[in-house]
N, CA, C, O and the ligand as a Tripos MOL2 file, in Angstrom:
@<TRIPOS>MOLECULE
protein
  237   235    60     0     0
PROTEIN
NO_CHARGES

@<TRIPOS>ATOM
      1 N          10.4510   36.7830   47.8580 N.3       1 MET1
      2 CA         10.8960   35.5460   48.0850 C.3       1 MET1
      3 C          10.1300   34.2980   47.8170 C.2       1 MET1
      4 O           8.9110   34.3480   47.9810 O.2       1 MET1
      5 N          10.5840   33.3770   47.4940 N.am      2 ASN2
      6 CA          9.5570   31.9640   47.0250 C.3       2 ASN2
      7 C           9.2850   31.5020   48.1870 C.2       2 ASN2
      8 O          10.1330   31.1460   49.0050 O.2       2 ASN2
      9 N           7.8300   31.4680   48.3780 N.am      3 ALA3
     10 CA          7.1430   30.6050   49.5100 C.3       3 ALA3
     11 C           7.7610   29.1450   49.8030 C.2       3 ALA3
     12 O           7.9300   28.6480   50.9170 O.2       3 ALA3
     13 N           8.0570   28.5720   48.5580 N.am      4 ARG4
     14 CA          8.2240   27.1620   48.5570 C.3       4 ARG4
     15 C           9.6940   26.5630   49.3190 C.2       4 ARG4
     16 O          10.0040   25.4230   49.6640 O.2       4 ARG4
     17 N          10.4090   27.8420   49.4040 N.am      5 TYR5
     18 CA         11.5720   27.4030   50.1030 C.3       5 TYR5
     19 C          11.8210   27.8040   51.4220 C.2       5 TYR5
     20 O          12.9540   27.9900   51.8670 O.2       5 TYR5
     21 N          10.6440   27.9590   52.1400 N.am      6 THR6
     22 CA         10.3440   28.3470   53.4500 C.3       6 THR6
     23 C          10.8200   27.2810   54.3510 C.2       6 THR6
     24 O          11.3480   27.5680   55.4250 O.2       6 THR6
     25 N          10.6600   26.0960   53.9730 N.am      7 SER7
     26 CA         11.1780   24.9060   54.9450 C.3       7 SER7
     27 C          12.5840   24.5270   54.7530 C.2       7 SER7
     28 O          13.0180   23.5850   55.4160 O.2       7 SER7
     29 N          13.5220   25.2820   53.7400 N.am      8 GLN8
     30 CA         14.7690   25.0070   53.6870 C.3       8 GLN8
     31 C          15.4190   26.3660   53.8980 C.2       8 GLN8
     32 O          16.6120   26.4250   53.6000 O.2       8 GLN8
     33 N          14.8990   27.3490   54.3130 N.am      9 ARG9
     34 CA         15.6120   28.5830   54.4930 C.3       9 ARG9
     35 C          15.8300   28.8160   55.9020 C.2       9 ARG9
     36 O          14.9600   28.4720   56.7030 O.2       9 ARG9
     37 N          17.0620   29.4470   56.3460 N.am     10 CYS10
     38 CA         17.2670   29.5830   57.4500 C.3      10 CYS10
     39 C          16.8140   30.8660   58.0860 C.2      10 CYS10
     40 O          17.1370   31.9080   57.5170 O.2      10 CYS10
     41 N          16.1680   30.9210   59.0980 N.am     11 ALA11
     42 CA         15.3750   32.0400   59.6270 C.3      11 ALA11
     43 C          16.3530   33.0260   60.1430 C.2      11 ALA11
     44 O          16.0940   34.2250   60.2480 O.2      11 ALA11
     45 N          17.4790   32.4890   60.4580 N.am     12 GLU12
     46 CA         18.5300   33.3630   61.0400 C.3      12 GLU12
     47 C          19.2650   34.2580   60.0460 C.2      12 GLU12
     48 O          19.2010   35.4870   60.0920 O.2      12 GLU12
     49 N          20.0080   33.5300   59.0910 N.am     13 CYS13
     50 CA         20.9040   33.9660   58.1220 C.3      13 CYS13
     51 C          20.1170   34.0560   56.5550 C.2      13 CYS13
     52 O          20.6080   34.6970   55.6270 O.2      13 CYS13
     53 N          19.1600   33.4970   56.4780 N.am     14 GLY14
     54 CA         18.5890   33.2570   55.1790 C.3      14 GLY14
     55 C          19.1980   32.3790   54.1780 C.2      14 GLY14
     56 O          18.8170   32.4810   53.0120 O.2      14 GLY14
     57 N          20.0580   31.5680   54.4800 N.am     15 HIS15
     58 CA         20.6640   30.6900   53.6350 C.3      15 HIS15
     59 C          19.6260   29.5290   53.3370 C.2      15 HIS15
     60 O          18.9310   29.0350   54.2250 O.2      15 HIS15
     61 N          19.5810   29.1450   52.0420 N.am     16 VAL16
     62 CA         18.6080   28.0850   51.6880 C.3      16 VAL16
     63 C          19.5450   27.0280   51.0990 C.2      16 VAL16
     64 O          20.3700   27.1950   50.2010 O.2      16 VAL16
     65 N          19.2440   25.8460   51.8110 N.am     17 ALA17
     66 CA         19.9310   24.4930   51.2570 C.3      17 ALA17
     67 C          19.0310   23.4340   51.7940 C.2      17 ALA17
     68 O          18.5670   23.4690   52.9330 O.2      17 ALA17
     69 N          18.7640   22.3170   50.7680 N.am     18 LYS18
     70 CA         17.9910   21.2730   51.4400 C.3      18 LYS18
     71 C          18.8070   20.6230   52.3970 C.2      18 LYS18
     72 O          18.1790   19.9130   53.1820 O.2      18 LYS18
     73 N          20.1990   20.6770   52.5660 N.am     19 GLU19
     74 CA         20.9210   20.1160   53.6320 C.3      19 GLU19
     75 C          20.6330   20.8200   55.0400 C.2      19 GLU19
     76 O          21.0710   20.4060   56.1130 O.2      19 GLU19
     77 N          19.8940   21.8580   54.8810 N.am     20 ASN20
     78 CA         19.4190   22.6480   56.4060 C.3      20 ASN20
     79 C          18.6650   21.7210   56.9940 C.2      20 ASN20
     80 O          18.7500   21.4700   58.1960 O.2      20 ASN20
     81 N          17.7770   21.0720   56.1000 N.am     21 ARG21
     82 CA         16.5490   20.2330   56.7850 C.3      21 ARG21
     83 C          17.0760   18.7470   57.0120 C.2      21 ARG21
     84 O          17.1380   17.8970   56.1240 O.2      21 ARG21
     85 N          17.4270   18.5750   58.2790 N.am     22 LEU22
     86 CA         17.9270   17.2960   58.4390 C.3      22 LEU22
     87 C          16.8510   16.0850   58.4800 C.2      22 LEU22
     88 O          17.0330   15.0060   57.9160 O.2      22 LEU22
     89 N          15.7670   16.4090   59.1900 N.am     23 THR23
     90 CA         14.7600   15.3910   58.9380 C.3      23 THR23
     91 C          13.4720   16.3400   58.7110 C.2      23 THR23
     92 O          13.5230   17.5300   58.3980 O.2      23 THR23
     93 N          12.2970   15.5670   58.9330 N.am     24 GLN24
     94 CA         10.9520   16.4040   58.7480 C.3      24 GLN24
     95 C          10.8230   17.0630   59.7140 C.2      24 GLN24
     96 O           9.9450   17.9020   59.5110 O.2      24 GLN24
     97 N          11.3320   17.1500   60.8950 N.am     25 ALA25
     98 CA         11.0860   17.8840   62.2730 C.3      25 ALA25
     99 C          12.3220   18.7180   62.6220 C.2      25 ALA25
    100 O          12.1440   19.6880   63.3590 O.2      25 ALA25
    101 N          13.4310   18.4770   62.2200 N.am     26 LYS26
    102 CA         14.6150   19.1380   62.5400 C.3      26 LYS26
    103 C          15.3310   19.8910   61.5590 C.2      26 LYS26
    104 O          15.6510   19.4210   60.4670 O.2      26 LYS26
    105 N          15.6370   21.2840   62.0080 N.am     27 PHE27
    106 CA         16.3780   22.1200   60.8230 C.3      27 PHE27
    107 C          17.4820   22.4990   61.5180 C.2      27 PHE27
    108 O          17.4560   22.8670   62.6920 O.2      27 PHE27
    109 N          18.6220   22.4110   60.7170 N.am     28 LEU28
    110 CA         20.0580   22.9380   61.1240 C.3      28 LEU28
    111 C          20.6990   23.3490   60.1760 C.2      28 LEU28
    112 O          21.2130   22.6420   59.3090 O.2      28 LEU28
    113 N          20.7450   24.8790   60.2660 N.am     29 CYS29
    114 CA         21.5640   25.6800   59.0970 C.3      29 CYS29
    115 C          23.0660   25.1530   58.9790 C.2      29 CYS29
    116 O          23.7620   25.0270   59.9860 O.2      29 CYS29
    117 N          23.5080   24.8670   57.7580 N.am     30 VAL30
    118 CA         24.8160   24.4450   57.4400 C.3      30 VAL30
    119 C          25.8570   25.5430   57.4350 C.2      30 VAL30
    120 O          27.0680   25.3280   57.3910 O.2      30 VAL30
    121 N          25.2020   26.9230   57.4920 N.am     31 THR31
    122 CA         26.0520   28.0490   57.1390 C.3      31 THR31
    123 C          26.4640   28.6990   58.6100 C.2      31 THR31
    124 O          27.5790   28.9410   59.0710 O.2      31 THR31
    125 N          25.0630   28.9010   59.2020 N.am     32 CYS32
    126 CA         25.3140   29.6300   60.7910 C.3      32 CYS32
    127 C          25.2520   28.6540   61.9410 C.2      32 CYS32
    128 O          25.7550   29.0010   63.0090 O.2      32 CYS32
    129 N          24.6220   27.3330   61.8150 N.am     33 GLY33
    130 CA         24.4500   26.5370   62.7520 C.3      33 GLY33
    131 C          23.3350   26.9100   63.5650 C.2      33 GLY33
    132 O          23.2810   26.3740   64.6720 O.2      33 GLY33
    133 N          22.2910   27.8410   63.2010 N.am     34 HIS34
    134 CA         21.0460   27.8690   63.7890 C.3      34 HIS34
    135 C          20.2740   26.6780   63.7820 C.2      34 HIS34
    136 O          20.1500   26.0470   62.7330 O.2      34 HIS34
    137 N          19.6340   26.2230   65.0550 N.am     35 ALA35
    138 CA         18.9350   24.9120   65.0010 C.3      35 ALA35
    139 C          17.3420   25.4490   65.6590 C.2      35 ALA35
    140 O          17.1410   26.3470   66.4780 O.2      35 ALA35
    141 N          16.5520   24.7370   65.1190 N.am     36 ALA36
    142 CA         15.0960   24.8600   65.3310 C.3      36 ALA36
    143 C          14.3490   23.7020   64.6260 C.2      36 ALA36
    144 O          14.7650   23.0960   63.6390 O.2      36 ALA36
    145 N          13.0250   23.4540   65.3700 N.am     37 HIS37
    146 CA         12.2240   22.7970   65.0530 C.3      37 HIS37
    147 C          11.7880   23.1390   63.6830 C.2      37 HIS37
    148 O          11.3830   24.2960   63.5740 O.2      37 HIS37
    149 N          11.7660   22.2960   62.4310 N.am     38 ALA38
    150 CA         11.7300   22.6510   61.1640 C.3      38 ALA38
    151 C          10.2680   23.6280   60.9270 C.2      38 ALA38
    152 O          10.2570   24.5950   60.1650 O.2      38 ALA38
    153 N           9.2670   23.2510   61.5930 N.am     39 ASP39
    154 CA          8.0070   23.8460   61.3960 C.3      39 ASP39
    155 C           7.9710   25.3790   61.9650 C.2      39 ASP39
    156 O           7.2940   26.2950   61.4990 O.2      39 ASP39
    157 N           8.8640   25.4390   63.0880 N.am     40 VAL40
    158 CA          8.9520   26.8800   63.6570 C.3      40 VAL40
    159 C           9.9120   27.7070   62.8530 C.2      40 VAL40
    160 O           9.8360   28.9360   62.8730 O.2      40 VAL40
    161 N          10.6250   27.2020   62.2920 N.am     41 ASN41
    162 CA         11.8000   27.8120   61.2660 C.3      41 ASN41
    163 C          10.9580   28.1280   60.2290 C.2      41 ASN41
    164 O          10.9040   29.3400   60.0200 O.2      41 ASN41
    165 N          10.1920   27.3530   59.4140 N.am     42 ALA42
    166 CA          9.3160   27.6760   58.2810 C.3      42 ALA42
    167 C           8.2630   28.8620   58.7850 C.2      42 ALA42
    168 O           8.0670   29.8580   58.0880 O.2      42 ALA42
    169 N           7.6860   28.6800   59.9080 N.am     43 ALA43
    170 CA          6.8000   29.7160   60.2750 C.3      43 ALA43
    171 C           7.2960   31.1920   60.4960 C.2      43 ALA43
    172 O           6.6060   32.1850   60.2670 O.2      43 ALA43
    173 N           8.5750   31.2040   60.9680 N.am     44 ILE44
    174 CA          9.2560   32.6150   60.9490 C.3      44 ILE44
    175 C           9.4240   33.1580   59.8200 C.2      44 ILE44
    176 O           9.3330   34.3780   59.6800 O.2      44 ILE44
    177 N           9.7380   32.2110   58.6850 N.am     45 ASN45
    178 CA         10.1880   32.6950   57.5900 C.3      45 ASN45
    179 C           8.8470   33.1770   56.8260 C.2      45 ASN45
    180 O           8.9120   34.2290   56.1900 O.2      45 ASN45
    181 N           7.6550   32.4630   56.8590 N.am     46 ILE46
    182 CA          6.4050   32.8150   56.2280 C.3      46 ILE46
    183 C           6.0090   34.0800   57.0180 C.2      46 ILE46
    184 O           5.4810   34.9740   56.3560 O.2      46 ILE46
    185 N           6.1870   34.2820   58.3360 N.am     47 LEU47
    186 CA          5.8380   35.5420   59.0910 C.3      47 LEU47
    187 C           6.4940   36.7630   58.4060 C.2      47 LEU47
    188 O           5.9020   37.7250   57.9180 O.2      47 LEU47
    189 N           8.0360   36.5140   58.4690 N.am     48 ARG48
    190 CA          8.8040   37.6140   57.8580 C.3      48 ARG48
    191 C           8.2890   37.9240   56.4320 C.2      48 ARG48
    192 O           8.1220   39.1210   56.1980 O.2      48 ARG48
    193 N           8.0520   37.1850   55.5920 N.am     49 ALA49
    194 CA          7.4130   37.2480   54.1640 C.3      49 ALA49
    195 C           6.3680   38.1710   54.0710 C.2      49 ALA49
    196 O           6.2640   39.0930   53.2620 O.2      49 ALA49
    197 N           5.4510   37.7810   55.1460 N.am     50 GLY50
    198 CA          4.1290   38.5320   55.1330 C.3      50 GLY50
    199 C           4.2100   39.7160   55.6750 C.2      50 GLY50
    200 O           3.4040   40.5730   55.3140 O.2      50 GLY50
    201 N           5.1510   40.0030   56.6090 N.am     51 LEU51
    202 CA          5.2820   41.1570   57.1420 C.3      51 LEU51
    203 C           6.1170   42.3100   55.9520 C.2      51 LEU51
    204 O           5.8630   43.4960   55.7410 O.2      51 LEU51
    205 N           7.0470   41.5220   55.4000 N.am     52 ALA52
    206 CA          7.5820   42.3790   54.1120 C.3      52 ALA52
    207 C           6.6160   42.7730   53.0830 C.2      52 ALA52
    208 O           6.5200   43.9040   52.6080 O.2      52 ALA52
    209 N           5.9840   41.8620   52.8080 N.am     53 LEU53
    210 CA          4.6340   42.1280   51.8490 C.3      53 LEU53
    211 C           3.8190   43.1580   52.1290 C.2      53 LEU53
    212 O           3.5590   44.0460   51.3170 O.2      53 LEU53
    213 N           3.3140   43.0890   53.4380 N.am     54 GLN54
    214 CA          2.6650   43.9800   54.2480 C.3      54 GLN54
    215 C           3.3320   45.5890   54.1550 C.2      54 GLN54
    216 O           2.6540   46.5920   53.9290 O.2      54 GLN54
    217 N           4.7510   45.5740   54.3730 N.am     55 ALA55
    218 CA          5.2500   46.9530   54.4160 C.3      55 ALA55
    219 C           5.4560   47.3900   53.1300 C.2      55 ALA55
    220 O           5.3300   48.6100   53.0290 O.2      55 ALA55
    221 N           5.7320   46.8080   52.1000 N.am     56 ALA56
    222 CA          5.8270   46.9760   50.7280 C.3      56 ALA56
    223 C           4.6940   47.5640   50.0200 C.2      56 ALA56
    224 O           4.8210   48.3450   49.0760 O.2      56 ALA56
    225 N           3.2280   47.0380   50.6580 N.am     57 THR57
    226 CA          2.0360   47.6330   50.0790 C.3      57 THR57
    227 C           1.3140   48.5210   50.8570 C.2      57 THR57
    228 O           0.2040   48.9160   50.5010 O.2      57 THR57
    229 N           1.9310   48.9300   52.0570 N.am     58 ALA58
    230 CA          1.1990   49.8160   52.9970 C.3      58 ALA58
    231 C           1.2170   51.3450   52.6340 C.2      58 ALA58
    232 O           0.3880   52.1400   53.0760 O.2      58 ALA58
    233 N           2.3730   51.7180   51.6780 N.am     59 SER59
    234 CA          2.5020   53.0490   51.4220 C.3      59 SER59
    235 C           1.9540   53.2250   49.7740 C.2      59 SER59
    236 O           1.9490   54.3340   49.2410 O.2      59 SER59
    237 ZN         21.6350   30.2840   59.0470 Zn       60 ZN60
@<TRIPOS>BOND
     1     1     2 1
     2     2     3 1
     3     3     4 2
     4     3     5 am
     5     5     6 1
     6     6     7 1
     7     7     8 2
     8     7     9 am
     9     9    10 1
    10    10    11 1
    11    11    12 2
    12    11    13 am
    13    13    14 1
    14    14    15 1
    15    15    16 2
    16    15    17 am
    17    17    18 1
    18    18    19 1
    19    19    20 2
    20    19    21 am
    21    21    22 1
    22    22    23 1
    23    23    24 2
    24    23    25 am
    25    25    26 1
    26    26    27 1
    27    27    28 2
    28    27    29 am
    29    29    30 1
    30    30    31 1
    31    31    32 2
    32    31    33 am
    33    33    34 1
    34    34    35 1
    35    35    36 2
    36    35    37 am
    37    37    38 1
    38    38    39 1
    39    39    40 2
    40    39    41 am
    41    41    42 1
    42    42    43 1
    43    43    44 2
    44    43    45 am
    45    45    46 1
    46    46    47 1
    47    47    48 2
    48    47    49 am
    49    49    50 1
    50    50    51 1
    51    51    52 2
    52    51    53 am
    53    53    54 1
    54    54    55 1
    55    55    56 2
    56    55    57 am
    57    57    58 1
    58    58    59 1
    59    59    60 2
    60    59    61 am
    61    61    62 1
    62    62    63 1
    63    63    64 2
    64    63    65 am
    65    65    66 1
    66    66    67 1
    67    67    68 2
    68    67    69 am
    69    69    70 1
    70    70    71 1
    71    71    72 2
    72    71    73 am
    73    73    74 1
    74    74    75 1
    75    75    76 2
    76    75    77 am
    77    77    78 1
    78    78    79 1
    79    79    80 2
    80    79    81 am
    81    81    82 1
    82    82    83 1
    83    83    84 2
    84    83    85 am
    85    85    86 1
    86    86    87 1
    87    87    88 2
    88    87    89 am
    89    89    90 1
    90    90    91 1
    91    91    92 2
    92    91    93 am
    93    93    94 1
    94    94    95 1
    95    95    96 2
    96    95    97 am
    97    97    98 1
    98    98    99 1
    99    99   100 2
   100    99   101 am
   101   101   102 1
   102   102   103 1
   103   103   104 2
   104   103   105 am
   105   105   106 1
   106   106   107 1
   107   107   108 2
   108   107   109 am
   109   109   110 1
   110   110   111 1
   111   111   112 2
   112   111   113 am
   113   113   114 1
   114   114   115 1
   115   115   116 2
   116   115   117 am
   117   117   118 1
   118   118   119 1
   119   119   120 2
   120   119   121 am
   121   121   122 1
   122   122   123 1
   123   123   124 2
   124   123   125 am
   125   125   126 1
   126   126   127 1
   127   127   128 2
   128   127   129 am
   129   129   130 1
   130   130   131 1
   131   131   132 2
   132   131   133 am
   133   133   134 1
   134   134   135 1
   135   135   136 2
   136   135   137 am
   137   137   138 1
   138   138   139 1
   139   139   140 2
   140   139   141 am
   141   141   142 1
   142   142   143 1
   143   143   144 2
   144   143   145 am
   145   145   146 1
   146   146   147 1
   147   147   148 2
   148   147   149 am
   149   149   150 1
   150   150   151 1
   151   151   152 2
   152   151   153 am
   153   153   154 1
   154   154   155 1
   155   155   156 2
   156   155   157 am
   157   157   158 1
   158   158   159 1
   159   159   160 2
   160   159   161 am
   161   161   162 1
   162   162   163 1
   163   163   164 2
   164   163   165 am
   165   165   166 1
   166   166   167 1
   167   167   168 2
   168   167   169 am
   169   169   170 1
   170   170   171 1
   171   171   172 2
   172   171   173 am
   173   173   174 1
   174   174   175 1
   175   175   176 2
   176   175   177 am
   177   177   178 1
   178   178   179 1
   179   179   180 2
   180   179   181 am
   181   181   182 1
   182   182   183 1
   183   183   184 2
   184   183   185 am
   185   185   186 1
   186   186   187 1
   187   187   188 2
   188   187   189 am
   189   189   190 1
   190   190   191 1
   191   191   192 2
   192   191   193 am
   193   193   194 1
   194   194   195 1
   195   195   196 2
   196   195   197 am
   197   197   198 1
   198   198   199 1
   199   199   200 2
   200   199   201 am
   201   201   202 1
   202   202   203 1
   203   203   204 2
   204   203   205 am
   205   205   206 1
   206   206   207 1
   207   207   208 2
   208   207   209 am
   209   209   210 1
   210   210   211 1
   211   211   212 2
   212   211   213 am
   213   213   214 1
   214   214   215 1
   215   215   216 2
   216   215   217 am
   217   217   218 1
   218   218   219 1
   219   219   220 2
   220   219   221 am
   221   221   222 1
   222   222   223 1
   223   223   224 2
   224   223   225 am
   225   225   226 1
   226   226   227 1
   227   227   228 2
   228   227   229 am
   229   229   230 1
   230   230   231 1
   231   231   232 2
   232   231   233 am
   233   233   234 1
   234   234   235 1
   235   235   236 2
@<TRIPOS>SUBSTRUCTURE
     1 MET1         2 RESIDUE 1 A MET
     2 ASN2         6 RESIDUE 1 A ASN
     3 ALA3        10 RESIDUE 1 A ALA
     4 ARG4        14 RESIDUE 1 A ARG
     5 TYR5        18 RESIDUE 1 A TYR
     6 THR6        22 RESIDUE 1 A THR
     7 SER7        26 RESIDUE 1 A SER
     8 GLN8        30 RESIDUE 1 A GLN
     9 ARG9        34 RESIDUE 1 A ARG
    10 CYS10       38 RESIDUE 1 A CYS
    11 ALA11       42 RESIDUE 1 A ALA
    12 GLU12       46 RESIDUE 1 A GLU
    13 CYS13       50 RESIDUE 1 A CYS
    14 GLY14       54 RESIDUE 1 A GLY
    15 HIS15       58 RESIDUE 1 A HIS
    16 VAL16       62 RESIDUE 1 A VAL
    17 ALA17       66 RESIDUE 1 A ALA
    18 LYS18       70 RESIDUE 1 A LYS
    19 GLU19       74 RESIDUE 1 A GLU
    20 ASN20       78 RESIDUE 1 A ASN
    21 ARG21       82 RESIDUE 1 A ARG
    22 LEU22       86 RESIDUE 1 A LEU
    23 THR23       90 RESIDUE 1 A THR
    24 GLN24       94 RESIDUE 1 A GLN
    25 ALA25       98 RESIDUE 1 A ALA
    26 LYS26      102 RESIDUE 1 A LYS
    27 PHE27      106 RESIDUE 1 A PHE
    28 LEU28      110 RESIDUE 1 A LEU
    29 CYS29      114 RESIDUE 1 A CYS
    30 VAL30      118 RESIDUE 1 A VAL
    31 THR31      122 RESIDUE 1 A THR
    32 CYS32      126 RESIDUE 1 A CYS
    33 GLY33      130 RESIDUE 1 A GLY
    34 HIS34      134 RESIDUE 1 A HIS
    35 ALA35      138 RESIDUE 1 A ALA
    36 ALA36      142 RESIDUE 1 A ALA
    37 HIS37      146 RESIDUE 1 A HIS
    38 ALA38      150 RESIDUE 1 A ALA
    39 ASP39      154 RESIDUE 1 A ASP
    40 VAL40      158 RESIDUE 1 A VAL
    41 ASN41      162 RESIDUE 1 A ASN
    42 ALA42      166 RESIDUE 1 A ALA
    43 ALA43      170 RESIDUE 1 A ALA
    44 ILE44      174 RESIDUE 1 A ILE
    45 ASN45      178 RESIDUE 1 A ASN
    46 ILE46      182 RESIDUE 1 A ILE
    47 LEU47      186 RESIDUE 1 A LEU
    48 ARG48      190 RESIDUE 1 A ARG
    49 ALA49      194 RESIDUE 1 A ALA
    50 GLY50      198 RESIDUE 1 A GLY
    51 LEU51      202 RESIDUE 1 A LEU
    52 ALA52      206 RESIDUE 1 A ALA
    53 LEU53      210 RESIDUE 1 A LEU
    54 GLN54      214 RESIDUE 1 A GLN
    55 ALA55      218 RESIDUE 1 A ALA
    56 ALA56      222 RESIDUE 1 A ALA
    57 THR57      226 RESIDUE 1 A THR
    58 ALA58      230 RESIDUE 1 A ALA
    59 SER59      234 RESIDUE 1 A SER
    60 ZN60       237 GROUP 0 **** ****
């Protein structure tokens, strides 16, 4: 995945849309309704991307 979309990507369903990002601080997914602090949502995406990369390179 492209890391530049982590701030617009829903950590719950993976939907990416700039409309998900209500304000600098608020994230609300237009598809599934997942709501979180924008930084927390982005951090979860980055964490998952890191874990996926680790899993892909571990073997
Ligand atoms: Zn969602």
